[in-house]
C-alpha positions in Angstrom: 16.4 3.8 -29.2 17.1 2.6 -25.9 14.6 0.3 -24.8 13.2 0.9 -21.0 14.1 -0.6 -18.7 12.0 -4.3 -17.1 11.0 -2.5 -13.6 9.6 1.2 -16.2 8.0 -1.6 -18.3 6.3 -3.2 -15.3 5.2 -0.6 -13.8 3.7 1.3 -16.6 2.1 -1.4 -17.7 0.3 -1.9 -13.9 -0.6 2.0 -14.4 -2.0 1.4 -17.5 -4.4 -1.4 -16.6 -5.0 -0.2 -12.9 -6.2 3.2 -14.7 -8.3 1.4 -16.8 -10.1 -1.3 -14.3 -10.5 1.9 -12.3 -12.2 3.5 -15.1 -14.5 0.7 -15.9 -15.5 0.1 -12.1 -16.3 4.2 -11.6 -13.1 5.1 -9.5 -12.5 8.0 -11.7 -9.2 9.9 -10.4 -8.6 7.5 -7.1 -5.7 9.0 -5.4 -4.6 5.4 -5.1 -4.6 3.9 -8.6 -0.4 5.3 -8.0 0.0 3.6 -5.1 -1.6 -0.1 -6.6 0.4 0.3 -9.3 3.2 0.6 -7.5 2.3 -1.7 -5.5 2.0 -4.4 -8.1 5.6 -3.6 -9.6 7.1 -3.8 -6.3 5.8 -6.9 -5.5 6.5 -8.6 -8.8 9.7 -9.5 -7.4 9.3 -12.3 -5.0 11.9 -11.1 -1.6 9.4 -8.1 -1.5 6.4 -10.1 -1.9 7.8 -12.0 1.1 10.7 -9.9 3.2 13.3 -10.4 5.7 12.4 -10.9 9.1 14.8 -9.9 12.2 15.2 -13.4 12.9 18.3 -14.9 11.6 18.3 -17.3 9.0 20.9 -19.3 9.2 21.7 -20.3 6.1 25.1 -18.3 5.0 24.8 -15.0 3.7 21.1 -15.1 4.4 19.4 -11.4 6.0 16.8 -13.2 7.7 13.9 -15.7 8.1 11.5 -15.0 5.3 7.8 -13.6 6.4 5.4 -15.6 4.4 2.0 -14.9 6.1 0.1 -12.3 8.2 0.8 -14.4 11.2 4.8 -14.4 10.9 4.4 -10.6 10.3 2.4 -9.8 13.1 5.4 -11.8 15.6 7.8 -9.4 13.5 6.3 -6.4 15.1 5.8 -8.2 18.3 9.8 -8.5 18.2 10.8 -5.3 17.2 9.0 -4.3 20.8 10.3 -6.7 22.5 12.9 -4.3 24.7 15.0 -7.1 25.6 16.0 -8.1 22.7 18.5 -6.6 19.6 16.4 -6.1 17.2 14.2 -3.1 19.0 13.5 -0.7 17.2 9.3 0.3 17.2 9.8 2.7 14.4 10.0 -0.6 12.0 6.2 -1.5 12.6 5.4 1.5 10.0 6.8 -0.2 7.8 5.5 -4.0 9.0 1.8 -2.5 9.2 2.4 -0.9 5.8 4.0 -4.4 4.4 0.8 -6.5 6.0 -1.7 -3.7 4.3 0.1 -4.5 0.9 0.7 -7.8 0.9 -3.0 -8.8 1.8 -4.8 -6.1 -0.5 -2.1 -7.7 -3.0 -3.4 -11.0 -2.0 -6.9 -10.9 -1.4 -7.4 -9.3 -5.1 -5.1 -10.9 -6.9 -5.5 -14.2 -5.6 -9.1 -14.4 -3.7 -9.4 -17.8 -4.6 -6.8 -19.3 -3.0 -7.4 -16.6 0.4 -10.8 -18.3 0.3 -9.5 -22.2 -0.2 -7.6 -21.3 3.0 -10.3 -20.0 4.6 -8.8 -16.4 5.7 -10.0 -13.6 3.4 -12.0 -12.6 6.6 -8.5 -12.2 8.6 -7.1 -10.5 5.3 -9.5 -7.7 5.0 -9.3 -6.9 8.3 -5.8 -7.3 9.3 -5.4 -5.2 5.9 -7.4 -2.8 6.9 -5.9 -2.5 10.2 -2.8 -2.3 9.0 -3.5 0.9 6.4 -5.1 2.2 9.4 -2.4 2.6 12.1 0.3 3.7 9.0 -2.8 6.2 8.4 -2.4 7.8 11.9 1.2 7.4 12.2 1.4 9.3 9.2 -1.2 12.1 10.2 0.8 12.5 13.4 3.5 12.9 11.8 2.4 15.6 9.4 2.5 13.5 6.2 0.9 14.5 3.6 0.4 10.3 2.3 -1.5 10.1 5.9 -5.0 10.3 3.5 -4.3 8.1 0.8 -3.5 5.1 3.9 -7.0 6.1 5.5 -8.6 5.6 2.0 -6.7 2.3 1.7 -7.8 1.3 5.2 -11.5 2.5 4.0 -11.8 1.1 0.7 -9.7 -1.7 0.8 -12.8 -4.5 -0.1 -13.5 -2.4 -3.5 -9.3 -2.1 -3.8 -9.4 -5.5 -3.7 -12.8 -6.2 -6.0 -10.9 -3.9 -8.9 -7.5 -6.2 -8.8 -9.7 -9.1 -9.3 -11.3 -7.8 -11.9 -7.9 -6.3 -13.2 -7.1 -9.6 -13.6 -9.6 -11.9 -14.6 -9.9 -8.6 -17.5 -6.6 -7.4 -18.2 -4.3 -9.9 -16.9 -4.7 -12.3 -20.4 -1.5 -12.8 -22.7 -2.9 -10.2 -25.1 -2.4 -7.5 -22.3 0.7 -8.8 -20.2 4.3 -7.9 -20.9 6.8 -10.2 -22.4 8.6 -9.8 -19.1 5.5 -10.7 -16.6 6.2 -14.4 -16.0 6.1 -14.2 -12.4 2.3 -13.5 -11.9 1.5 -15.6 -15.0 2.8 -18.2 -12.7 1.0 -17.6 -9.4 -2.3 -16.8 -11.5 -1.9 -20.1 -13.0 -0.7 -22.4 -9.8 -3.0 -20.6 -7.3 
């Protein structure tokens, strides 16, 4: 019998703990459960947590400087709107805003203590809600069906972050985790 791939195993693990956590917290049949499971599986790879920006990275073969903070992501939005720049691409704002929402939800939920140590909790919540609301309005204008999902993520941002915190405390213990979860274990113990 063939073993499932690591990403599929990881996605199933996150789906299981997200649904279990949502059930514990009475978030029954919440449409954000699938999205949050995907977000966790996607961010298990560091390069997805910190995307490359449009400014060149001077190292050989590098795409662009890694964007490691909300402020850098917001500056990247300004760069993609710069008419005089070769990186002009305002369509990219939607993806950058989505990433800001995802990043702030992830960090505020799973690594809340670190965000609090940075005195950034209010800032992360505000920017996360604002970014998801932007994506929702953009998608609504384009008649995309996921507009409602992003509106729910904006409106219930703090509740979802709380569910992620609960999930980390209750279900991200060695007896629940799949064997290929070293990234999250390292982050949880270091931060």
